[in-house]
TORKOL-4160 file (C-alpha; in steps of 0.2 Angstrom, whole numbers, padded with zeros to 4 digits, m for minus):
141
<pt num="1" X="0454" Y="0862" Z="0542"/>
<pt num="2" X="0459" Y="0848" Z="0552"/>
<pt num="3" X="0465" Y="0830" Z="0546"/>
<pt num="4" X="0452" Y="0816" Z="0549"/>
<pt num="5" X="0459" Y="0802" Z="0558"/>
<pt num="6" X="0465" Y="0787" Z="0551"/>
<pt num="7" X="0461" Y="0775" Z="0565"/>
<pt num="8" X="0442" Y="0773" Z="0564"/>
<pt num="9" X="0430" Y="0759" Z="0570"/>
<pt num="10" X="0427" Y="0747" Z="0555"/>
<pt num="11" X="0414" Y="0734" Z="0552"/>
<pt num="12" X="0430" Y="0722" Z="0547"/>
<pt num="13" X="0431" Y="0705" Z="0555"/>
<pt num="14" X="0443" Y="0702" Z="0568"/>
<pt num="15" X="0446" Y="0685" Z="0565"/>
<pt num="16" X="0448" Y="0688" Z="0546"/>
<pt num="17" X="0461" Y="0700" Z="0551"/>
<pt num="18" X="0470" Y="0688" Z="0563"/>
<pt num="19" X="0469" Y="0674" Z="0551"/>
<pt num="20" X="0479" Y="0684" Z="0538"/>
<pt num="21" X="0493" Y="0687" Z="0550"/>
<pt num="22" X="0507" Y="0676" Z="0541"/>
<pt num="23" X="0517" Y="0672" Z="0558"/>
<pt num="24" X="0510" Y="0657" Z="0567"/>
<pt num="25" X="0516" Y="0663" Z="0584"/>
<pt num="26" X="0511" Y="0680" Z="0582"/>
<pt num="27" X="0492" Y="0674" Z="0575"/>
<pt num="28" X="0491" Y="0662" Z="0591"/>
<pt num="29" X="0496" Y="0677" Z="0602"/>
<pt num="30" X="0484" Y="0689" Z="0593"/>
<pt num="31" X="0469" Y="0675" Z="0600"/>
<pt num="32" X="0476" Y="0676" Z="0617"/>
<pt num="33" X="0477" Y="0695" Z="0617"/>
<pt num="34" X="0458" Y="0695" Z="0610"/>
<pt num="35" X="0454" Y="0684" Z="0625"/>
<pt num="36" X="0464" Y="0692" Z="0637"/>
<pt num="37" X="0459" Y="0710" Z="0633"/>
<pt num="38" X="0439" Y="0704" Z="0631"/>
<pt num="39" X="0439" Y="0696" Z="0649"/>
<pt num="40" X="0448" Y="0711" Z="0657"/>
<pt num="41" X="0437" Y="0725" Z="0647"/>
<pt num="42" X="0421" Y="0717" Z="0645"/>
<pt num="43" X="0421" Y="0723" Z="0626"/>
<pt num="44" X="0421" Y="0714" Z="0611"/>
<pt num="45" X="0435" Y="0715" Z="0599"/>
<pt num="46" X="0432" Y="0728" Z="0584"/>
<pt num="47" X="0444" Y="0732" Z="0571"/>
<pt num="48" X="0450" Y="0751" Z="0571"/>
<pt num="49" X="0457" Y="0757" Z="0553"/>
<pt num="50" X="0465" Y="0741" Z="0545"/>
<pt num="51" X="0476" Y="0734" Z="0558"/>
<pt num="52" X="0472" Y="0738" Z="0575"/>
<pt num="53" X="0460" Y="0728" Z="0586"/>
<pt num="54" X="0454" Y="0738" Z="0600"/>
<pt num="55" X="0441" Y="0735" Z="0615"/>
<pt num="56" X="0431" Y="0749" Z="0621"/>
<pt num="57" X="0429" Y="0766" Z="0614"/>
<pt num="58" X="0431" Y="0784" Z="0620"/>
<pt num="59" X="0430" Y="0801" Z="0613"/>
<pt num="60" X="0446" Y="0812" Z="0617"/>
<pt num="61" X="0448" Y="0830" Z="0613"/>
<pt num="62" X="0466" Y="0841" Z="0617"/>
<pt num="63" X="0470" Y="0856" Z="0620"/>
<pt num="64" X="0475" Y="0858" Z="0604"/>
<pt num="65" X="0455" Y="0856" Z="0598"/>
<pt num="66" X="0460" Y="0838" Z="0589"/>
<pt num="67" X="0447" Y="0828" Z="0594"/>
<pt num="68" X="0442" Y="0810" Z="0589"/>
<pt num="69" X="0438" Y="0793" Z="0595"/>
<pt num="70" X="0448" Y="0779" Z="0600"/>
<pt num="71" X="0449" Y="0761" Z="0606"/>
<pt num="72" X="0454" Y="0761" Z="0627"/>
<pt num="73" X="0465" Y="0748" Z="0625"/>
<pt num="74" X="0470" Y="0737" Z="0610"/>
<pt num="75" X="0485" Y="0730" Z="0600"/>
<pt num="76" X="0491" Y="0727" Z="0582"/>
<pt num="77" X="0501" Y="0712" Z="0577"/>
<pt num="78" X="0516" Y="0719" Z="0565"/>
<pt num="79" X="0529" Y="0711" Z="0556"/>
<pt num="80" X="0542" Y="0716" Z="0570"/>
<pt num="81" X="0531" Y="0713" Z="0586"/>
<pt num="82" X="0515" Y="0715" Z="0594"/>
<pt num="83" X="0511" Y="0732" Z="0598"/>
<pt num="84" X="0501" Y="0733" Z="0613"/>
<pt num="85" X="0491" Y="0748" Z="0617"/>
<pt num="86" X="0488" Y="0748" Z="0635"/>
<pt num="87" X="0499" Y="0762" Z="0642"/>
<pt num="88" X="0495" Y="0778" Z="0650"/>
<pt num="89" X="0509" Y="0787" Z="0659"/>
<pt num="90" X="0505" Y="0786" Z="0676"/>
<pt num="91" X="0518" Y="0782" Z="0691"/>
<pt num="92" X="0507" Y="0766" Z="0693"/>
<pt num="93" X="0511" Y="0761" Z="0675"/>
<pt num="94" X="0530" Y="0765" Z="0675"/>
<pt num="95" X="0529" Y="0753" Z="0691"/>
<pt num="96" X="0521" Y="0741" Z="0682"/>
<pt num="97" X="0532" Y="0740" Z="0667"/>
<pt num="98" X="0547" Y="0736" Z="0679"/>
<pt num="99" X="0539" Y="0720" Z="0681"/>
<pt num="100" X="0531" Y="0717" Z="0664"/>
<pt num="101" X="0546" Y="0707" Z="0655"/>
<pt num="102" X="0553" Y="0708" Z="0641"/>
<pt num="103" X="0547" Y="0722" Z="0628"/>
<pt num="104" X="0552" Y="0738" Z="0618"/>
<pt num="105" X="0543" Y="0754" Z="0623"/>
<pt num="106" X="0535" Y="0765" Z="0609"/>
<pt num="107" X="0529" Y="0782" Z="0612"/>
<pt num="108" X="0512" Y="0776" Z="0614"/>
<pt num="109" X="0512" Y="0756" Z="0614"/>
<pt num="110" X="0522" Y="0743" Z="0620"/>
<pt num="111" X="0531" Y="0730" Z="0608"/>
<pt num="112" X="0531" Y="0713" Z="0612"/>
<pt num="113" X="0540" Y="0699" Z="0601"/>
<pt num="114" X="0530" Y="0685" Z="0610"/>
<pt num="115" X="0518" Y="0685" Z="0625"/>
<pt num="116" X="0529" Y="0672" Z="0634"/>
<pt num="117" X="0540" Y="0685" Z="0636"/>
<pt num="118" X="0530" Y="0696" Z="0648"/>
<pt num="119" X="0520" Y="0692" Z="0663"/>
<pt num="120" X="0502" Y="0691" Z="0658"/>
<pt num="121" X="0495" Y="0696" Z="0676"/>
<pt num="122" X="0504" Y="0712" Z="0676"/>
<pt num="123" X="0499" Y="0716" Z="0658"/>
<pt num="124" X="0481" Y="0713" Z="0666"/>
<pt num="125" X="0485" Y="0725" Z="0679"/>
<pt num="126" X="0490" Y="0737" Z="0667"/>
<pt num="127" X="0475" Y="0735" Z="0657"/>
<pt num="128" X="0463" Y="0738" Z="0672"/>
<pt num="129" X="0474" Y="0754" Z="0677"/>
<pt num="130" X="0473" Y="0760" Z="0658"/>
<pt num="131" X="0454" Y="0758" Z="0659"/>
<pt num="132" X="0451" Y="0767" Z="0676"/>
<pt num="133" X="0462" Y="0780" Z="0668"/>
<pt num="134" X="0453" Y="0783" Z="0652"/>
<pt num="135" X="0436" Y="0782" Z="0660"/>
<pt num="136" X="0441" Y="0796" Z="0674"/>
<pt num="137" X="0448" Y="0805" Z="0661"/>
<pt num="138" X="0436" Y="0805" Z="0646"/>
<pt num="139" X="0422" Y="0792" Z="0649"/>
<pt num="140" X="0421" Y="0776" Z="0640"/>
<pt num="141" X="0407" Y="0774" Z="0629"/>
């Protein structure tokens, strides 16, 4: 039997979640990311699981048979850094990473200590590229 996805849409308040972030810089950066991602995606922020703020939604199904719903883009204010979910492994995205600024790369996300460490115009391009990629591959709900 397939395991249920942990990261599912919830009715929890995005604002309440951000207000619980103890670090003032991360709280401020979280509000800025909400504004930027909402503007770029045209979608309202929603909580996914207990700690991811997502924008838009799509349904995926892998060759393995695993399937589920996920936010198209999003982020999570973690203790060590902001985890920003805007990356899809395309040639264009790899080029954009070179111009993004100071970050660390995870398997499926970009870790940023402070928004001021990255070029937000490049981030906007990455968001646009991700939206296009996901829409072409899966369709955005």
